[in-house]
C-alpha positions as CSV (number, residue, x, y, z in Angstrom):
1,M,-11.1,-38.6,25.0
2,K,-8.1,-38.8,22.5
3,R,-10.0,-36.7,20.3
4,V,-10.5,-34.4,22.7
5,L,-7.2,-33.9,23.9
6,L,-6.4,-33.5,20.0
7,H,-8.6,-30.7,19.9
8,L,-7.6,-29.0,22.6
9,I,-3.9,-29.7,21.0
10,V,-4.8,-28.3,17.7
11,G,-6.6,-25.7,19.2
12,M,-3.3,-24.7,21.4
13,L,-1.3,-24.4,18.8
14,V,-4.0,-22.3,16.5
15,A,-3.7,-19.7,19.4
16,Y,-0.1,-19.7,20.1
17,T,0.5,-19.5,15.8
18,A,-1.8,-16.6,15.8
19,T,-0.3,-14.7,19.0
20,A,2.9,-15.3,17.2
21,Q,1.7,-14.0,14.2
22,K,0.5,-10.5,15.8
23,A,1.6,-7.3,15.0
24,P,4.3,-5.2,17.3
25,Y,2.6,-3.5,20.2
26,S,3.4,0.2,18.5
27,V,1.5,-0.8,14.9
28,R,-1.7,-2.8,17.4
29,M,-1.7,0.7,19.5
30,A,-2.0,3.1,16.4
31,E,-4.5,0.4,14.8
32,S,-6.6,1.0,17.9
33,F,-6.2,4.5,18.5
34,M,-7.0,4.9,14.5
35,T,-10.4,3.0,15.2
36,W,-10.9,5.4,18.4
37,H,-10.3,8.7,16.3
38,K,-11.1,7.7,13.0
39,D,-11.3,11.2,11.4
40,S,-10.0,13.7,14.2
41,I,-8.4,13.5,17.6
42,A,-10.8,14.5,19.6
43,V,-9.6,15.2,23.0
44,K,-11.7,16.7,25.2
45,E,-15.0,14.7,26.1
46,N,-18.1,16.3,24.8
47,K,-16.2,19.2,22.5
48,P,-15.5,19.5,18.9
49,A,-11.8,18.3,18.2
50,S,-9.1,21.5,18.1
51,W,-5.4,22.1,17.9
52,D,-3.8,20.3,21.6
53,Y,-0.9,19.1,22.6
54,E,-2.5,15.4,22.9
55,Q,-3.1,15.8,19.3
56,G,0.9,16.5,18.6
57,L,1.4,13.9,21.0
58,M,-0.1,11.3,19.2
59,C,0.6,12.8,15.6
60,K,4.4,12.0,16.6
61,A,3.5,8.3,17.6
62,I,1.8,7.5,14.5
63,E,4.7,9.1,12.7
64,K,7.3,7.0,14.3
65,V,4.8,3.4,13.3
66,W,5.2,5.1,9.9
67,N,8.8,5.3,9.7
68,R,9.5,1.5,11.4
69,T,6.7,0.2,8.8
70,G,6.3,1.6,5.8
71,N,3.2,2.0,5.7
72,G,1.8,5.2,4.2
73,K,-1.7,5.2,5.8
74,Y,0.0,6.5,9.1
75,F,1.3,9.5,7.1
76,E,-1.7,10.0,5.3
77,Y,-3.5,9.9,8.8
78,V,-1.1,12.7,10.2
79,R,-1.4,14.6,6.8
80,R,-5.4,14.3,6.9
81,D,-5.2,15.9,10.6
82,M,-3.1,18.6,10.0
83,D,-5.1,19.8,7.2
84,R,-8.4,20.1,8.7
85,Y,-6.5,22.9,10.8
86,V,-3.4,24.4,8.5
87,Q,-5.3,26.8,6.1
88,K,-3.5,27.4,2.8
89,D,-1.8,30.6,3.7
90,G,-0.5,29.0,6.7
91,S,-3.3,30.2,9.7
92,I,-4.3,27.5,12.2
93,R,-8.0,26.7,12.8
94,T,-8.6,27.4,16.7
95,Y,-5.1,28.2,17.7
96,K,-5.0,30.8,19.7
97,Y,-1.3,32.9,19.5
98,D,-2.4,35.3,22.4
99,D,-2.5,32.8,25.1
100,F,1.5,32.6,24.4
101,N,0.4,28.9,25.7
102,L,3.3,26.2,25.5
103,D,0.7,23.5,25.1
104,N,-0.1,24.4,21.6
105,I,3.1,23.8,20.4
106,P,4.4,20.3,20.2
107,T,1.6,19.7,17.3
108,G,4.5,21.5,15.1
109,R,6.4,19.0,15.0
110,A,4.0,17.1,12.8
111,L,4.0,20.6,10.8
112,L,7.8,20.0,10.0
113,T,7.3,16.4,9.0
114,L,5.2,17.1,6.4
115,Y,7.1,20.0,5.6
116,Q,10.1,18.0,4.8
117,Q,8.4,15.2,2.6
118,T,7.8,15.6,-1.2
119,Q,4.2,16.3,-1.4
120,P,1.9,19.5,-3.2
121,D,1.4,22.6,-1.3
122,K,4.1,21.8,1.7
123,D,4.5,25.3,1.9
124,K,1.6,26.2,4.5
125,Y,3.0,23.6,6.6
126,R,5.9,25.5,6.7
127,K,4.1,28.6,7.4
128,A,1.8,27.1,10.0
129,A,5.3,26.3,11.8
130,D,6.8,30.0,11.3
131,L,3.9,31.1,13.3
132,L,4.8,28.6,16.5
133,W,8.2,29.6,16.1
134,K,6.7,33.1,16.3
135,Q,5.1,32.2,19.8
136,I,8.4,30.8,20.8
137,E,10.1,34.0,19.7
138,N,8.0,36.0,21.8
139,Q,6.7,33.8,25.0
140,P,7.4,35.8,28.1
141,Q,10.1,35.1,30.4
142,T,11.1,34.8,33.7
143,K,13.8,37.1,34.0
144,E,16.7,34.7,33.9
145,G,15.1,34.0,30.7
146,G,12.6,30.6,31.7
147,F,9.5,30.4,29.5
148,W,6.1,31.1,31.0
149,H,4.0,27.5,31.1
150,K,1.1,29.8,30.2
151,K,0.5,33.7,30.0
152,R,-1.8,33.1,32.3
153,Y,0.6,31.3,34.7
154,P,3.3,34.2,34.9
155,Y,6.6,33.4,36.3
156,Q,6.2,29.6,36.6
157,M,8.4,27.1,34.8
158,W,6.5,23.7,34.7
159,L,8.1,20.8,33.1
160,D,5.8,19.7,31.2
161,G,6.7,22.8,29.2
162,L,10.0,21.4,28.4
163,F,8.6,18.6,26.0
164,M,5.9,20.9,24.5
165,A,8.2,23.5,23.6
166,E,11.9,22.1,23.1
167,P,11.6,19.5,20.8
168,F,9.8,21.6,18.1
169,A,12.1,24.5,19.0
170,A,15.5,22.5,18.3
171,E,13.7,20.4,15.2
172,Y,12.9,23.9,13.8
173,S,15.9,25.6,14.7
174,L,18.2,23.2,12.7
175,I,15.8,22.9,9.4
176,F,15.9,26.9,9.3
177,N,19.1,27.6,10.2
178,H,18.7,28.9,13.5
179,P,21.8,28.1,15.6
180,E,21.6,31.0,18.2
181,H,18.3,29.5,19.3
182,F,20.3,26.5,20.8
183,D,21.9,28.4,23.6
184,H,17.9,29.4,24.5
185,I,16.7,25.8,24.4
186,A,19.7,24.8,26.8
187,K,19.1,27.1,29.2
188,Q,15.0,26.2,29.8
189,F,16.5,22.8,31.2
190,A,19.5,24.5,33.1
191,L,17.1,26.6,34.7
192,I,15.3,23.1,36.0
193,E,18.2,22.1,36.6
194,K,19.0,24.9,38.9
195,Y,16.0,25.2,40.8
196,A,13.6,22.4,40.4
197,V,15.9,19.4,41.3
198,D,16.0,17.9,44.3
199,P,19.7,16.9,45.6
200,K,18.4,13.9,48.3
201,T,16.3,12.2,45.5
202,G,17.6,13.4,42.1
203,L,14.1,13.5,41.1
204,V,12.5,17.2,39.7
205,Y,9.8,18.9,41.7
206,H,6.8,19.5,38.8
207,A,6.9,23.2,38.6
208,Y,8.8,26.8,40.0
209,D,7.7,30.0,40.3
210,E,10.3,32.7,40.3
211,S,8.0,35.2,41.8
212,K,7.6,32.7,45.2
213,E,3.8,34.1,45.1
214,Q,1.4,31.1,44.0
215,K,0.1,29.3,47.0
216,W,1.5,25.7,46.1
217,A,4.9,27.2,45.9
218,D,7.5,27.1,49.0
219,P,7.9,30.6,49.9
220,K,12.0,29.8,50.3
221,T,12.4,28.4,47.2
222,G,9.2,28.9,45.1
223,L,9.1,25.0,44.1
224,S,6.1,22.8,44.0
225,P,5.6,20.5,47.2
226,H,5.8,16.7,45.5
227,F,7.3,14.8,43.1
228,W,4.7,13.8,39.9
229,S,5.7,11.2,37.6
230,R,4.4,12.2,34.4
231,A,5.4,15.6,34.9
232,I,9.3,14.0,35.3
233,G,7.9,12.2,32.4
234,W,7.8,14.8,30.1
235,Y,11.3,16.2,31.2
236,A,13.1,13.0,31.0
237,M,11.4,12.6,27.1
238,A,12.0,16.1,26.2
239,L,15.7,15.5,27.0
240,V,16.1,12.3,24.9
241,D,14.2,14.2,21.7
242,V,15.9,17.4,21.9
243,L,19.3,15.3,21.8
244,D,18.0,14.2,18.1
245,Y,18.7,17.6,17.3
246,M,20.9,19.5,19.2
247,P,24.1,19.5,17.3
248,A,26.8,17.8,18.6
249,N,29.3,20.3,19.1
250,H,27.2,22.7,20.9
251,P,29.1,23.7,24.1
252,E,25.7,22.2,25.9
253,H,25.2,19.0,24.5
254,A,27.5,17.4,26.5
255,N,25.0,19.4,29.7
256,L,22.0,17.7,28.3
257,I,23.3,14.3,28.6
258,K,24.6,14.8,31.6
259,Y,21.3,16.1,32.9
260,L,20.0,12.5,31.6
261,Q,22.5,10.7,33.5
262,R,21.6,12.5,37.0
263,L,17.8,11.8,36.0
264,A,18.5,7.7,34.8
265,P,19.7,6.8,38.7
266,A,16.8,8.6,40.4
267,L,14.3,6.7,38.2
268,V,15.6,3.4,38.8
269,K,15.5,3.8,42.5
270,Y,11.3,4.7,42.3
271,Q,10.8,2.0,39.9
272,D,8.7,-0.7,41.6
273,A,10.5,-4.1,42.4
274,K,7.8,-6.1,42.1
275,S,5.8,-4.7,39.0
276,G,8.1,-3.0,37.4
277,V,6.3,0.1,36.9
278,W,6.0,3.5,38.5
279,Y,3.5,5.3,41.0
280,Q,1.5,8.3,40.3
281,M,3.2,10.0,43.4
282,T,6.7,8.7,42.8
283,T,8.0,8.5,46.0
284,Q,5.5,7.8,48.3
285,G,5.0,3.9,47.1
286,T,2.0,2.2,49.4
287,R,1.1,5.3,50.8
288,K,-2.6,5.4,50.7
289,G,-4.5,6.2,47.8
290,N,-0.8,5.9,45.9
291,Y,-0.9,3.6,42.6
292,F,0.6,2.6,39.4
293,E,0.2,5.3,36.6
294,A,0.2,4.4,32.9
295,S,1.4,7.2,30.9
296,A,4.5,7.8,33.7
297,S,5.6,4.2,32.8
298,C,5.7,4.8,29.2
299,M,7.5,8.0,29.4
300,F,10.5,6.7,32.0
301,V,10.9,3.3,29.8
302,Y,11.3,5.3,26.4
303,A,13.5,8.2,28.2
304,L,15.5,5.1,29.7
305,A,15.8,2.7,26.2
306,K,16.3,5.5,23.7
307,G,18.9,7.1,26.1
308,V,20.5,3.8,26.1
309,R,20.1,3.4,22.1
310,M,21.7,6.8,21.7
311,G,24.7,6.1,24.2
312,Y,23.8,8.9,26.4
313,L,23.1,6.2,29.2
314,P,25.1,2.8,30.1
315,A,23.9,-0.5,28.7
316,T,22.8,-1.9,31.7
317,Y,19.9,0.7,32.1
318,L,18.0,-1.2,29.2
319,A,17.4,-3.9,32.0
320,S,15.1,-1.4,33.8
321,A,13.3,-0.8,30.6
322,K,12.7,-4.0,29.6
323,K,11.2,-4.7,33.1
324,G,9.5,-1.5,33.0
325,Y,7.7,-2.4,29.6
326,A,7.0,-5.7,31.0
327,G,5.4,-4.4,33.7
328,I,3.3,-1.7,31.5
329,L,2.2,-5.0,29.4
330,K,0.6,-6.6,32.3
331,E,-0.5,-3.9,34.6
332,F,-2.1,-1.6,32.1
333,V,-2.4,-3.4,28.4
334,E,-5.6,-5.4,28.4
335,E,-7.0,-7.1,25.3
336,E,-10.4,-6.2,23.6
337,A,-12.8,-8.5,22.3
338,N,-13.1,-6.9,18.9
339,G,-9.5,-7.4,18.1
340,T,-8.3,-3.8,19.7
341,I,-5.7,-3.1,23.1
342,S,-6.3,-0.8,25.3
343,L,-4.3,0.7,27.7
344,N,-5.4,1.5,31.3
345,K,-4.8,3.8,34.4
346,T,-3.5,6.7,33.0
347,V,-4.3,10.2,35.1
348,S,-6.6,12.6,33.1
349,V,-4.5,15.6,34.4
350,G,-2.1,17.0,36.8
351,G,-1.9,21.4,37.0
352,L,-1.2,23.7,39.6
353,G,-3.0,27.2,39.9
354,G,-6.1,28.3,38.1
355,S,-9.7,27.8,38.9
356,P,-10.6,25.9,40.5
357,Y,-7.3,26.3,42.0
358,R,-4.7,23.7,42.0
359,D,-2.9,23.4,45.5
360,G,-0.2,20.6,44.6
361,T,-1.0,18.6,47.9
362,Y,-0.2,14.5,48.0
363,E,-4.3,15.2,48.0
364,Y,-4.9,16.5,44.8
365,Y,-2.9,14.9,42.6
366,L,-4.9,11.9,43.8
367,S,-7.8,13.6,43.0
368,E,-8.0,13.6,39.4
369,P,-10.0,11.0,37.7
370,I,-7.9,8.1,36.4
371,R,-9.0,7.1,32.4
372,K,-9.0,4.4,30.1
373,N,-6.9,5.0,26.6
374,D,-6.2,8.7,27.6
375,L,-3.9,9.9,24.9
376,K,-1.4,11.0,27.4
377,G,-0.8,7.5,28.2
378,V,-1.8,5.6,24.7
379,G,1.3,8.1,23.1
380,P,3.7,7.3,25.2
381,F,3.1,3.5,24.9
382,I,3.9,3.7,21.5
383,F,6.7,6.1,22.0
384,A,8.3,3.0,24.4
385,S,7.1,0.3,22.7
386,V,9.2,1.1,19.9
387,E,12.0,1.5,21.4
388,M,11.4,-1.4,23.0
389,E,11.1,-3.3,19.4
390,I,14.2,-1.5,18.1
391,A,15.8,-2.6,21.4
392,A,15.1,-6.5,20.2
393,E,16.7,-5.9,17.0
394,N,19.5,-3.7,16.9
395,S,22.4,-6.1,18.3
396,L,23.1,-7.0,14.9
397,G,24.4,-3.5,13.6
398,K,26.2,-2.6,17.0
399,G,29.7,-1.5,15.7
400,K,29.1,-1.5,12.7
401,V,29.4,1.5,10.3
402,V,27.3,1.7,7.1
403,A,29.1,4.3,4.5
404,A,26.9,5.9,1.7
405,D,29.6,7.3,-1.6
406,Y,28.7,11.3,-1.6
407,Y,31.7,10.9,-4.1
408,F,30.7,9.3,-6.8
409,N,27.0,10.4,-6.6
410,H,27.6,14.0,-6.2
411,E,24.2,16.4,-6.7
412,F,23.0,19.3,-5.3
413,R,19.6,21.6,-4.8
414,R,18.7,24.5,-2.6
415,D,17.8,23.6,0.5
416,H,14.9,25.1,3.2
417,N,16.5,28.4,3.6
418,G,18.2,28.9,-0.2
419,N,21.6,27.3,0.4
420,Q,23.2,24.4,-1.4
421,E,22.9,21.2,0.0
422,Q,23.6,18.0,-1.2
423,F,20.8,15.6,-2.2
424,H,19.6,11.9,-4.2
425,Y,20.3,9.1,-2.4
426,T,21.6,10.4,1.0
427,W,20.6,9.5,4.4
428,E,19.8,13.4,5.4
429,D,17.6,13.6,2.5
430,R,13.5,12.9,3.9
431,Q,12.5,13.8,0.4
432,H,11.1,11.0,-2.2
433,S,14.8,11.5,-3.7
434,G,16.5,10.5,-0.3
435,F,17.8,7.4,1.2
436,W,16.7,8.9,5.3
437,L,14.4,5.9,5.6
438,W,16.8,3.1,4.6
439,G,19.3,5.0,6.9
440,T,16.8,4.5,9.8
441,I,16.4,1.0,9.1
442,F,20.2,0.4,9.7
443,R,20.5,2.7,12.7
444,D,17.4,0.6,14.3
445,L,19.6,-2.0,13.5
446,G,22.3,-0.8,15.7
447,A,24.9,0.4,13.0
448,K,25.7,4.0,12.5
449,T,25.5,5.6,9.3
450,T,28.0,7.9,7.7
451,S,29.2,9.1,4.2
452,I,32.3,9.2,2.3
453,T,32.7,12.7,0.5
454,A,36.1,11.8,-1.4
455,A,37.7,9.0,-3.6
456,P,37.7,6.1,-1.7
457,T,41.2,4.9,0.1
458,A,42.4,2.1,2.5
459,A,42.2,5.3,5.0
460,N,38.7,6.3,5.0
461,L,37.1,2.7,4.3
462,K,39.4,1.5,7.0
463,N,36.2,1.5,9.8
464,V,33.6,1.0,7.3
465,N,31.7,-2.3,7.1
466,V,29.5,-1.5,4.5
467,Y,30.2,0.7,1.3
468,I,27.3,1.7,-0.7
469,I,28.0,3.2,-4.0
470,V,24.8,4.8,-6.2
471,D,24.2,6.0,-9.3
472,P,27.6,7.5,-10.3
473,D,26.9,11.0,-11.8
474,T,27.3,11.9,-15.8
475,K,28.1,15.1,-17.2
476,K,24.1,16.0,-17.3
477,E,23.7,15.7,-13.2
478,T,26.6,17.6,-12.3
479,A,29.1,20.0,-14.0
480,A,32.5,18.2,-12.9
481,P,31.4,14.3,-12.0
482,N,33.5,11.9,-10.5
483,F,34.4,9.1,-12.2
484,V,35.6,5.9,-11.0
485,Q,39.5,5.5,-11.9
486,E,42.1,2.9,-11.5
487,G,43.1,4.1,-7.8
488,D,39.5,3.7,-6.9
489,I,39.1,0.0,-8.2
490,K,42.4,-0.9,-6.5
491,A,41.5,0.8,-3.0
492,I,37.4,-1.0,-2.9
493,S,39.2,-4.4,-4.3
494,A,41.5,-4.9,-1.8
495,W,39.2,-3.7,0.7
496,V,36.2,-5.9,0.2
497,K,39.1,-9.0,-0.3
498,A,40.0,-8.1,3.3
499,G,36.2,-8.4,4.2
500,G,34.4,-5.5,3.7
501,T,30.8,-6.0,2.2
502,L,30.2,-3.1,-0.4
503,V,26.5,-2.6,-2.6
504,L,26.7,-1.7,-6.3
505,M,23.3,0.7,-7.2
506,S,23.7,1.1,-11.1
507,N,20.8,2.7,-13.0
508,D,18.9,3.1,-16.4
509,T,21.4,4.0,-19.4
510,S,20.6,7.7,-19.4
511,N,20.8,8.1,-15.5
512,C,24.1,6.4,-14.5
513,E,27.7,7.0,-15.8
514,H,27.8,2.9,-16.8
515,P,31.4,2.8,-18.4
516,H,33.9,3.6,-15.6
517,F,31.5,1.8,-12.9
518,N,31.7,-1.1,-15.0
519,R,35.3,-1.3,-14.3
520,L,34.8,-1.6,-10.7
521,A,32.0,-4.2,-11.2
522,K,34.0,-6.1,-13.4
523,E,36.2,-6.6,-10.6
524,F,33.7,-8.8,-9.2
525,G,32.5,-10.6,-12.2
526,L,29.7,-7.9,-12.5
527,Q,29.1,-5.9,-15.9
528,F,25.5,-3.3,-16.0
529,L,23.9,-3.7,-19.0
530,S,23.1,-1.3,-21.8
531,K,19.5,-2.7,-22.3
532,N,17.0,-1.2,-20.1
533,V,13.8,-3.5,-18.5
534,N,10.7,-2.8,-16.5
535,M,9.9,0.2,-18.2
536,V,6.7,2.0,-16.4
537,Q,4.0,4.1,-18.1
538,G,2.4,6.0,-15.7
539,Q,1.0,4.3,-12.7
540,Q,1.1,0.7,-14.4
541,W,2.9,0.1,-11.6
542,E,2.9,-3.6,-12.5
543,Q,5.2,-3.1,-15.1
544,G,7.7,-2.7,-12.6
545,R,7.0,-5.7,-10.5
546,V,9.6,-8.3,-9.5
547,D,8.9,-11.6,-7.8
548,I,11.7,-12.8,-4.5
549,P,11.7,-16.4,-5.1
550,V,10.5,-18.5,-1.9
551,G,14.0,-19.3,0.4
552,N,16.2,-16.2,-0.9
553,A,19.3,-16.1,0.8
554,V,18.8,-12.1,1.2
555,F,14.8,-11.5,0.8
556,K,13.7,-13.8,3.6
557,N,10.3,-11.9,4.4
558,T,9.6,-10.2,1.0
559,K,7.4,-11.5,-1.7
560,A,7.2,-8.9,-4.3
561,V,9.1,-5.2,-4.9
562,Y,9.0,-2.6,-7.3
563,I,11.9,-1.2,-9.3
564,K,11.5,0.7,-12.5
565,E,13.8,1.4,-15.1
566,L,16.7,-0.6,-14.2
567,S,19.7,-2.2,-16.0
568,P,19.8,-5.7,-15.5
569,L,23.2,-7.6,-14.8
570,E,25.7,-9.9,-16.3
571,V,27.4,-12.1,-14.3
572,K,30.4,-14.1,-14.3
573,A,32.3,-16.3,-11.7
574,P,32.7,-15.4,-8.7
575,A,29.4,-13.6,-8.8
576,Q,25.8,-15.2,-8.9
577,A,22.5,-14.6,-9.6
578,L,20.3,-13.7,-6.8
579,V,17.2,-12.7,-8.5
580,T,16.0,-13.1,-12.1
581,Q,13.0,-12.2,-13.9
582,K,12.4,-13.3,-17.9
583,G,15.9,-14.0,-18.2
584,D,17.5,-11.5,-17.0
585,V,19.5,-10.8,-13.7
586,I,17.7,-8.3,-11.6
587,M,20.4,-8.6,-8.9
588,A,23.5,-10.6,-8.0
589,V,26.3,-11.2,-5.4
590,S,29.2,-12.1,-5.6
591,K,32.0,-13.6,-3.1
592,V,35.3,-12.3,-3.4
593,G,38.1,-12.9,-0.7
594,K,36.7,-12.1,2.9
595,G,33.7,-9.7,1.3
596,T,31.0,-9.6,-0.1
597,V,29.9,-7.5,-3.1
598,F,25.7,-7.1,-4.2
599,A,24.7,-5.4,-7.0
600,V,21.4,-4.5,-8.6
601,G,20.7,-2.1,-11.8
602,D,18.9,0.6,-9.7
603,P,19.1,2.6,-6.4
604,W,15.3,1.8,-5.6
605,L,14.9,1.3,-1.9
606,Y,14.7,5.8,-2.0
607,N,12.1,7.4,0.2
608,E,9.6,7.4,-2.9
609,Y,9.2,3.8,-3.1
610,T,9.9,2.7,0.8
611,D,7.9,5.1,2.4
612,G,4.6,3.7,1.2
613,R,2.9,6.8,-0.1
614,R,3.6,6.3,-4.2
615,I,3.0,2.5,-5.0
616,P,0.5,-0.1,-3.5
617,M,1.5,-1.8,-0.4
618,T,1.4,-4.7,-2.6
619,Y,4.8,-4.0,-3.4
620,E,7.0,-4.6,-0.4
621,N,10.2,-2.3,-0.9
622,F,9.9,-1.5,2.8
623,S,10.5,-5.1,4.0
624,A,13.2,-5.7,1.3
625,A,15.2,-2.6,2.6
626,K,15.1,-4.0,6.0
627,D,15.9,-7.9,4.8
628,L,18.7,-6.0,2.8
629,A,20.4,-4.1,5.6
630,S,19.8,-7.0,7.9
631,W,21.9,-9.1,5.2
632,L,24.4,-6.8,4.8
633,L,25.2,-6.5,8.7
634,N,25.3,-9.9,9.3
635,P,29.0,-11.6,9.5
636,K,27.5,-14.8,8.3
637,K,26.1,-13.6,4.9
């Protein structure tokens, strides 16, 4: 009997350990999806894969997982999928421009992601995105300037169309400098708010027919007759995604937030109190035939959680998002025998008009098939999972500011439009040379990232918690470099002693201004040596390997990293070595007054070495970037 009990206990412990070690749901669903669609994203049964909005939805979901993991296989999946369609001249296989179908636009978001990365032949993605932009510029419109959902649906604005077109349009406008188009984007939402919002419930009707000619349209208002949850979900997601790109100083920026704030209470009101999820027909509850629907539930959780994270909604809405997500896991997610997971109960489609004619009645919406692993549910599940995973860890950085120096490091290049832009170790730089991914990690941990473009002073450091100085310029890099001066040293030293956390990242001797930088480092018992180590030949990655000792105080989840061509450190009290290799100090920490200084002789956490696209995954630079960010933000370090 004792032996049986022992086996049971051991079995339970093994099962618990296995569960505890499972990857996050966003990763598990992405992996499951990639087993179903190994080579291409086929959306319609028994039909070849084609350019489709569900494909675009999934590519965006996979991109989110890439940004959360730094695993390059997710980026490669998106790139390979796009390359099945995008030709060298920018034409898109199976895409039909003349259809003027907004459903063809959202996949363009993947094109913009690819274009912003360092890689060969990326101009074809720009050209393909230009083609979709051309469609938007010529899309038929209502008399007041609202996009027809499709050419074959004249004078009709559908909620779906806001998600299909506007996030792409907003990002394209931001990247390629079309500020005037933000007015048009805002107008799309304003027209929906004007005509499709129900003042009694706060919910939004599926569609609006300006002509009032459709059989499904109310002859007085032009509105479809019911609230369909997924349509409202598309609208909610469109709001929080467009706000990622809408300039904060745009006159309509505040109105978009107000629309979300108006909608959020209505979503919570119609959330099922017991299960936490939402019904297919939003307001109909337990009416005969109505059912809990997965895609809309995921969309609402995503919009609420992201709205809270971005500061658009009060923090109280996170409780509703958490309740909704717990309900999603219980009601819809199924563990499969092969280790994958599935999402059940997504309605396959919901439309209006067409042939056979869809009349928008309650009975119609309930007549459409319910599917397992329908991508319109799987994509939003990943969206929601990513947001909930961020919510679980972003209290660490809340209220904290991480500032990157843009004064001592001050290099320029031509941007996408031929204008000068600062690059190299900047938060905004998404190419291999930038800190965009590290900045994303800080932001996901709850911190605000900013830059200091002038010499450091007590005033511009006052509200900064972490100050990062990287690779000060030499005359070779910048015509008029800003060398570290005595006044800079005094300001930074006083800030550290008062409790600031300083990061000093040098570079090898041929690429960094050491003499003046070392005067600053000396204040904290640190010196960057004139020797170079870890000189890597070609792709002999092992020459750049740095092993992290078990129990390291900073890198708690990292075993080995890649740092090439770096300047080792000399340390004196109060500084102490943190990571050493072959007798050289690679990283060091110094406690000075109430503050802390972290130093390393290379900017090694830039995108090229954290995004998983260049170096083998053996080198855990992404994990190290997250470990370091967490440590820098932790007041108890």
